[in-house]
C-alpha positions as a printed Julia matrix, in Angstrom:
257×3 Matrix{Float64}:
  68.8   -54.67  -75.99
  65.99  -52.96  -74.18
  68.39  -50.58  -72.43
  69.99  -49.51  -75.72
  66.54  -48.9   -77.16
  65.65  -46.61  -74.25
  68.93  -44.71  -74.66
  68.18  -44.15  -78.29
  64.7   -42.85  -77.53
  66.01  -40.41  -74.9
  68.66  -39.19  -77.3
  66.1   -38.71  -80.02
  63.79  -36.75  -77.66
  66.62  -34.46  -76.58
  67.57  -33.88  -80.18
  63.95  -32.98  -80.95
  63.82  -30.49  -78.15
  67.09  -28.9   -79.2
  65.78  -28.56  -82.68
  62.34  -27.24  -81.76
  63.17  -24.97  -78.8
  64.46  -21.93  -80.72
  61.29  -21.79  -82.74
  59.06  -21.98  -79.67
  60.84  -19.19  -77.8
  61.05  -17.1   -80.88
  57.22  -17.21  -81.29
  56.53  -16.1   -77.67
  57.24  -12.42  -77.21
  58.15  -10.98  -73.76
  55.1    -8.66  -73.77
  52.76  -11.59  -74.14
  54.45  -13.33  -71.25
  54.13  -10.24  -69.12
  50.47   -9.99  -70.02
  49.93  -13.59  -69.03
  51.79  -13.02  -65.77
  49.81   -9.84  -65.08
  46.6   -11.71  -65.85
  47.58  -14.46  -63.48
  48.47  -11.86  -60.85
  45.14  -10.11  -61.31
  43.34  -13.39  -61.07
  45.29  -14.17  -57.9
  44.47  -10.77  -56.46
  40.82  -11.17  -57.33
  40.84  -14.58  -55.74
  42.56  -13.13  -52.67
  40.0   -10.33  -52.5
  37.18  -12.84  -52.75
  38.83  -14.91  -50.05
  39.18  -11.88  -47.78
  35.62  -10.8   -48.53
  34.38  -14.28  -47.75
  36.42  -14.3   -44.54
  34.87  -10.99  -43.51
  31.42  -12.24  -44.47
  32.04  -15.44  -42.53
  33.13  -13.42  -39.49
  30.01  -11.27  -39.81
  27.87  -14.4   -40.02
  29.61  -15.85  -36.97
  29.06  -12.61  -35.03
  25.43  -12.6   -36.07
  25.06  -16.23  -35.02
  26.63  -15.42  -31.62
  24.34  -12.41  -31.27
  21.32  -14.51  -32.16
  22.35  -17.16  -29.64
  22.77  -14.52  -26.94
  19.42  -13.03  -27.85
  17.85  -16.48  -27.78
  19.26  -17.08  -24.27
  18.02  -13.65  -23.16
  14.55  -14.27  -24.63
  14.45  -17.68  -23.0
  15.42  -16.11  -19.67
  12.81  -13.37  -20.09
  10.18  -15.94  -20.99
  10.9   -17.83  -17.77
  10.82  -14.59  -15.78
   7.53  -13.53  -17.35
   6.08  -16.92  -16.52
   7.05  -16.27  -12.91
   5.56  -12.76  -13.11
   2.35  -14.16  -14.55
   2.09  -16.75  -11.78
   2.68  -14.04   -9.19
   0.03  -11.83  -10.77
  -2.4   -14.73  -10.86
  -1.72  -15.4    -7.17
  -2.24  -11.7    -6.43
  -5.51  -11.68   -8.35
  -6.67  -14.77   -6.49
  -5.77  -13.12   -3.17
  -7.62   -9.94   -4.16
 -10.65  -12.0    -5.16
 -10.53  -13.77   -1.82
 -10.29  -10.48    0.03
 -13.11   -9.07   -2.05
 -15.35  -11.95   -1.06
 -14.36  -11.52    2.59
 -15.06   -7.79    2.33
 -18.5    -8.52    0.92
 -19.17  -10.85    3.84
 -17.95   -8.21    6.29
 -20.17   -5.59    4.67
 -23.17   -7.85    4.97
 -22.57   -8.22    8.7
 -20.99   -4.83    9.48
 -23.9    -2.58    8.57
 -26.37   -4.39   10.85
 -23.67   -4.41   13.53
 -23.29   -0.6    13.26
 -27.06   -0.15   13.61
 -26.98   -2.4    16.66
 -24.11   -0.38   18.15
 -26.06    2.81   17.63
 -29.13    1.36   19.36
 -27.03    0.26   22.32
 -25.27    3.64   22.46
 -28.59    5.47   22.34
 -29.94    3.32   25.17
 -26.75    3.81   27.17
 -26.95    7.6    26.89
 -30.61    7.52   27.86
 -29.83    5.54   31.03
 -26.59    7.37   31.83
 -26.12   10.38   34.04
 -27.92   13.35   32.46
 -24.91   15.54   31.63
 -24.43   17.56   28.44
 -27.84   16.45   27.19
 -28.0    18.78   24.17
 -24.49   17.96   22.97
 -24.96   14.21   23.31
 -28.4    14.18   21.69
 -27.08   16.24   18.8
 -24.28   13.7    18.31
 -26.77   10.84   18.33
 -28.98   12.54   15.73
 -25.96   13.16   13.5
 -24.91    9.54   13.87
 -28.41    8.29   13.05
 -28.54   10.44    9.9
 -25.11    9.12    8.9
 -26.12    5.48    9.26
 -29.31    6.09    7.27
 -27.46    7.88    4.45
 -27.41    5.93    1.18
 -24.54    7.96   -0.29
 -22.22    7.6     2.71
 -19.67    4.79    2.47
 -19.53    2.0     4.99
 -16.01    2.97    6.02
 -17.14    6.51    6.87
 -20.14    5.21    8.78
 -17.85    2.95   10.77
 -15.48    5.82   11.5
 -18.3     8.03   12.79
 -19.74    5.32   15.01
 -16.4     4.58   16.65
 -15.66    8.28   16.97
 -18.92    8.73   18.91
 -18.03    5.74   21.11
 -14.61    7.22   21.85
 -16.18   10.51   22.91
 -18.55    8.72   25.27
 -15.72    6.61   26.69
 -13.68    9.78   27.21
 -16.31   11.22   29.53
 -15.53    8.51   32.06
 -12.03    9.81   32.73
 -12.71   13.54   33.11
 -14.22   15.97   35.59
 -16.19   18.98   34.46
 -18.13   21.97   35.72
 -20.99   23.31   33.62
 -24.06   25.46   34.13
 -27.58   24.33   33.3
 -31.21   24.08   34.24
 -32.43   21.02   36.15
 -35.85   19.96   37.43
 -36.25   20.08   41.23
 -39.26   19.58   43.49
 -39.6    23.34   43.75
 -39.43   23.73   39.97
 -36.72   24.24   37.39
 -33.57   25.85   38.74
 -30.45   27.31   37.16
 -27.47   25.66   38.87
 -23.81   24.79   38.56
 -23.27   21.12   37.71
 -20.19   19.09   38.64
 -19.54   15.8    36.85
 -17.14   13.31   38.39
 -16.45   11.12   35.38
 -19.38    8.77   35.11
 -19.35    8.06   38.82
 -21.58   10.85   40.08
 -23.27   14.1    39.1
 -23.76   16.97   41.57
 -25.4    20.36   41.48
 -25.01   23.54   43.5
 -27.24   26.6    43.55
 -25.73   29.73   42.08
 -25.49   31.29   45.55
 -23.63   28.19   46.81
 -26.06   27.53   49.65
 -27.81   24.45   48.34
 -26.34   21.29   46.85
 -27.6    17.99   45.61
 -26.89   15.08   43.33
 -28.52   12.89   40.68
 -29.96    9.7    42.18
 -29.4     6.89   39.65
 -32.03    4.62   41.22
 -34.76    7.23   41.3
 -33.54    8.87   38.06
 -34.04   12.34   39.53
 -32.19   15.18   41.22
 -32.17   15.04   45.0
 -30.92   17.55   47.59
 -27.95   16.66   49.82
 -27.32   17.56   53.44
 -25.83   21.01   53.89
 -22.46   19.57   54.99
 -21.7    18.58   51.38
 -22.16   22.07   49.92
 -18.63   23.18   50.77
 -17.05   19.96   49.48
 -18.92   20.21   46.19
 -17.82   23.82   45.86
 -14.19   22.69   46.29
 -14.7    19.94   43.69
 -15.92   22.53   41.2
 -12.86   24.69   41.87
 -10.64   21.65   41.2
 -12.52   20.98   37.92
 -11.85   24.59   36.88
  -8.2    24.17   37.94
  -8.57   26.92   40.52
  -7.52   24.51   43.27
  -4.99   21.7    43.4
  -6.49   18.19   43.57
  -7.21   16.97   47.1
  -9.3    14.4    48.92
 -12.95   15.44   49.19
 -15.79   14.15   51.31
 -18.57   13.83   48.75
 -21.06   10.96   48.44
 -20.56    8.4    45.71
 -23.24    5.9    46.73
 -26.2     6.72   48.88
 -25.44    9.86   50.94
 -25.52    9.68   54.69
 -27.73   11.83   56.94
């Protein structure tokens, strides 16, 4: 019974559709359908455009996010590097401060040391063989003025002191012939002077007949026996490079008779 009822209902529904269908299709014109289809197409295209635009925007956002991440990594790296730079600079500043303090200490002790060196040099020249007296005294006066100058830097004072010391040291390894006036028992005399380093200092009269030397113990010029006159003359020729170096018989300590 139920099955027959269902068959009747289906039959009735089909009959209704067959009766109503011509009217429905007759009311819908083709142009309206086309408009609806076009509208749907436009809506689909708009939706597609929005989807593509959103995809592009999403890609742009992703690229920007990647760029920001890269920049964040770079900034983090730079921050670490700058921390290292700062520590290095702080260490450098600390080292410079330490050196500055050491320099101040050196300055406090160096200036008195330079004055002491000058005093010792002045005393040494005074007790040394009396050669080049004007030149050496002029150097000492210049050095004294330099050390007493307020406007001269400590480095320049140091340079001048050591330069003077080098000159004095250099005298010990050279021989030299000069002319000068020396005090003798008979009075002042113009003579030729031969310096053998810092070992000995000899004189010879301008006519070559008399010779003598400077006695360190007595701190005065003393005549030598006549036998040394020729040897001293040869020594002077060697100093002037007029003769090749050779062994000479000249007194270094106390001369013999």
